[in-house]
Structure formats: C-alpha cells, structure tokens
N, C-alpha and C positions, 0 to 999 in steps of 0.2 A: 833684150830689144828683141831677140827672135820670136818670141811668143806674143809680144805686141803686132808684128809683122804680120805672124799667122792671123791673130786678130782680124788685124785689117783687111786680110787677103778674103777672109771668111767673109765679113762684112760687106765687101764690097762685090763678092759671087751673089750673096742674097741678095742685095738690092740690085744688080742687073737682074736677077732671077725674077723679082718682085717687078720691076718694070718692066720685062720681058711680058707677065702674064697681064699685068694691066693693060698692055698696048693690043695684046689678041682681045681681052674680053671687050675693050671697046670697039676695036675695026670688026671681029667676028665674033658676035656674042652668042648668033644661036649655035654656030660649032664650036662654041668653046663650051657651053651650056650641054651640047651632044656627048662631047670628050668627057667631061665631069662626070658625066652620067655613065659612060663607058666604063670608066675607072671604079664608080661605084660597083657598079655590077661585077666588076673582076674582081673586086676587095671581098665582096659579099660570097664570090662562087668559090675565092681561093681559100675563105677562112670555112666555109661549109663543107668544104672538101678537105680541109685540115684535120678539122672535126671527126668528119667520118672513117678517115683513114686511122685515125688515133683511136676509134674506138673498134675496128675493125682489129687493129693489131692486138687487142685485149682478147677477141676473140669470144668474149660474151658479153652481155647485161649484167655489170655487177649492182648498179644500184638505179634506182628509176630517173635519176640524173642523165646517168647513160643514154637511155630513151628518148629524154627531151632533147638532148644535145642530139643525138640523131636527127629526130623533126625537126627541129628547130635549123638543121645544119641543111635537111632537103627544102626547106620552104626557102634559104637563103638563096640555095642554088637554083631553083623554079623562079624566085622573085628575079634574080641576076640573068636568066636567061630571056624574061619576058622584058628588061630593059633591053639585053641584048636585042632582040625584036623589035620593040617600039619604044626608045629611050625620052619619048614626050611625055609620057603616061603618069610619070612621078612628077612631073611637072604641071600637069594637068588637075590630079587629085589634090597637090597642095593646093594650086592657086584657087581650088573649088571649095578646098575647108575653109582655107582664108576669105575667100569671098561671100560665102555664107555665115561666118561669124561675124565680117563687116555688114550685111545686109541686116541681118537681124539685130544686131547692135544696133543701127541706124533707125529701124525702125521704131526699135524701143524708147531710144533718143527723142524722136521724133514724137510719141506718144508724152513724153515727159515736157519737151519745149513746150506744147498746147495747153498743159496744164498750166504753164507760167503764163500763157497768152492769157487765159481765165483769170489769172490772180493779177495781172495788167503790171508783170512785171517789166518795167524799161529793157529795151534793146534784145529782146527774145528774138525777133526775128533776125538778127545776125547770129546769132546760133541755128536756128531753125535754115538758114541759107548753106551754113559750114557744115551741117549734118547731112544736109541735101546732096552736097558735095561730095562727102565721105560715101554716101548710099548710091552715088552715081560710078564711082569709085570701085566699089565693090561689086556691083551689076559689069562692070568692064572687066575686072577681073576674071569674072568666070567666063563673060561672052568671050572674052579676047586675052587668052591667059598669055599665046607666046608674045604680043604687044607688050603687055606687061614684064615677062620674064626678059627683051630685049632691050627694054628700059635700066631694069635694075641691074642686068647685067654689065651693059656698058657703064651706069653709073658705079659697079664696082669695080670696073677697070680705073676710071677715069681716078676714082679715092684713092685707087695702087699706086697709081702715077703720082698723083699730088704727093702723097705719104713719102714714096720714095724721092721725089724733089727736097721736100722739107728734110728728109734725113740727111741727103746730103749735104745741103746747105748747114745745118747744124752741125755737123760733123766738119766739116769746115770751118765753122768758127772756132768749135771748141778744139781743132788743132792749132788753129792762130793763138786762140788763149795760152796754150800752154806752150807754145814757142815764145811767146812774151813772157810768161811766167820763168820758163826754167833758165838758170844762171847759162852763160855761154862759156863765161871764163872759169878760171880754177882760183878760188880761193886760197892764199897760203893760212895755215895755221901759223898765229903768232903768239910766242908764249911771252908773258907778262912774268919778268919775276918779283 
C-alpha cells in the first residue's frame, strides 16, 4: 500500500511540474525559449568540460578517439559560449533550414501541379492554393522566425496543459473504477463437507 502512495505522489509531482512548464511556455514563450537555450548551453559546456578533464587526467592521448573527444569537447564549449552570448541564433538557424526546405519543396510541388493543369486533372487549383499557402508559411519562417517560434512555444505549452488535465481526469476515473471493483467487505471462507 505504501508503494502505491509513493507512485501516486510521484505522479502528482510530475503532473504539477508539467502543468507549471506548460503555463510558463504559454504565458512567457520567448523567455522560456531563452531559458531552454541556456540549459542546452549549460549541458554542452558541462559535457565538454567533463570530457576534457577526463582526458587530462590520463595525461596523454592514448588513441585517436581521445584527440577527437578533446576537439569535439572544445567545439561544444565554444558553441555553448555563443549560445550564452546570443541564445536566439540556434532558433534562427533551425528556422532558416526548415524554411528553406519548405520553400524548395513548395516550388517543386508548384511545378508538378502546373503539369497537372496541362493534363486537365480536376481540382488541380485546390492543391495549388494549398501549396502556395505552405510556400508563404516557409517565407514567414525565414523572415519572422521569432513570430513562429512564439506561436509554436505557446502551442506546446497549451498541449502540455491539456495533457495534464486529461491525465488527471483519467486517473480520477481509474480511481473510481478501482473503488467500485474492490470488495470492501470481508468474505468468510465456507467449508462444505
């Protein structure tokens, strides 16, 4: 019984933590994104420093892997320092890559849709309109990366909140079902001769 209470307590702590994170992402998306970047930078710096210290304790490079480890550790420390200086560059790089991919893909799709027009395929224009909307979305990703990031972070926060609420409702329903299913009275064993 004590184990179940511990599981219930851990679940409640996890749900409350997720709810708080969801609210922070929903209300403060830019600040939450910056904190996430700082946490990433901290982890990169600590990992890089730990590997360098491990290699230094050996006092020599025994294999090529040691040299590669030191180089990668130094690179991770440099990246973490640049994140501390400007945490938004990671967001810009990721947005630019995704935006370029969407734009190139959309242009190729528009070319293919125009081939359908020549073949007089029905409802080709619906696909063309949808692809143009995706193309515009790709351009917005590159031009206004923080706008999109803010929307996505708020969406993630709202999703976490909804997930927590649904999990709480489900656990309440399960608790009620278990209470109905478990016998509350003691059944005496009857011996039949």
